[in-house]
N, C-alpha and C positions, 0 to 999 in steps of 0.2 A: 275766479273763473277765467280761464285763458281764452282769448279770442283768436280765431284762425284768421290769418291774413289771406285776403283774396289775391291770388296770383294770376296775373294776366297770362293767357296762353300766348307764347311767343309765335309770331307768324314766321313762316320760312322766308328767307331772303329771296329777292328776285333771282339771284344767281342759282339758288337751290331749286326754285320753281322752273327755271329754264332747263336746268339739268334733268329734272324729273320729266318735263314735257318732252325733251329730246329723246330720252330713254323710252318713254311711253309710245311715242310715234314710231321709233325703231321696232319696238316689240310688236306693235299692231301690224305693221307692214310685213314683218316676218311671218305673221300668221296668215296674211291674205295674198301675198305674192309668192310665186313659185320659181319663175325663171328670170335670169339676168336679161335686161333689155338689150344688151350688146352682144352677148355670146350664147345666150340661152342655156347656160349651165345653171345650177341651183343658185337662187337669189339669196343674198346675205346682208346687204347694206343699203340703207337709204342714203344716197349721196346727194348733196345740195349742189345743183349746177352753179348757181351763184352762191359762193360760200357764206355760211352763217355770219362770219365776221365782216362781210361786206354788205349784207342786206338784212337788217332786222325785219324789214317788211316782208321779205320772201322766206324767212326762216321756217315758218310752219305752213307755207303754201304748197299743197301737193303738186301744183304745176312746176315747182322748182325741184321736186324730188326726182331722182333717177334711181331706179331699182336695179342694183347690180351685184355681181359676185365679188369676192375679195380680190381675185386676180384683176378684174377690170377696174376695181377701186384703186389698186396700186398704180394703174396707168394714169390716174388723176393726181396721185400724191407721191408715192415712193419713186417711181420711174416714169415721170411725166411723158406722155405721148402727145405731142402738139396736135395730132389729128383727132384725138378722142372727142374733143368738144365739137368739132365740125361733124363728126359721125353722129353724135347725139342730135345735133341740129337737123341733119338730113333725115334721121329716123323720125323725129318729132314733127318736122315740117315748119313751113313759114309762119303759120298762125301762132304756133307755140313760141317761135323766136320773137315775133312781134310782142307777144304777151310778156315774155321775160324782159325784153328791152324796155318796154313801157313801164314796168314795175320795179326794175332793179335799183333805180336811184330814189325811189320814194322813201320817205323817212317815217318811222313809227317808234314811239317810246315803248319801253316795256310796260306792260299793264298786268297787274296781279290778277284781276278778274279774267282777262283773256287767257292768261297762262293756265289758270285753274280750269277754264272752259276747255282748253285743248287737252289737258290731262284727262278730264272726265270724258270728253268725246272719244278719244282713242282708247281709253281704258275700258270703257263700256261697250265700244263697238264690237260687233261680231261680224263674221263673214256673211 
């Protein structure tokens, strides 16, 4: 009689979880946001004011998200406009700037449970 080997279900890597969480957050805000914060055209992208690569702490913090169209997004990346960050700060106000500055250098390790929680929160959230 042959015995079946129990195979352990492989958990997704942290990188895969982060990628899924990033995509889930983008998809969620595409459902709930309509206008670009900067030019009021149709919204398309969640941009991170403090880049994901510079702050793991703010990576999934909605206070760090800027809801913008592709054209305005290119002003951050493809054709950088040095005034765009200042414009965001003026729109968002001093309390927002203080929050971002206070949290931008905080450190946080990737956490499988937290990433799964983010995926579930934004996957299941409705308008």
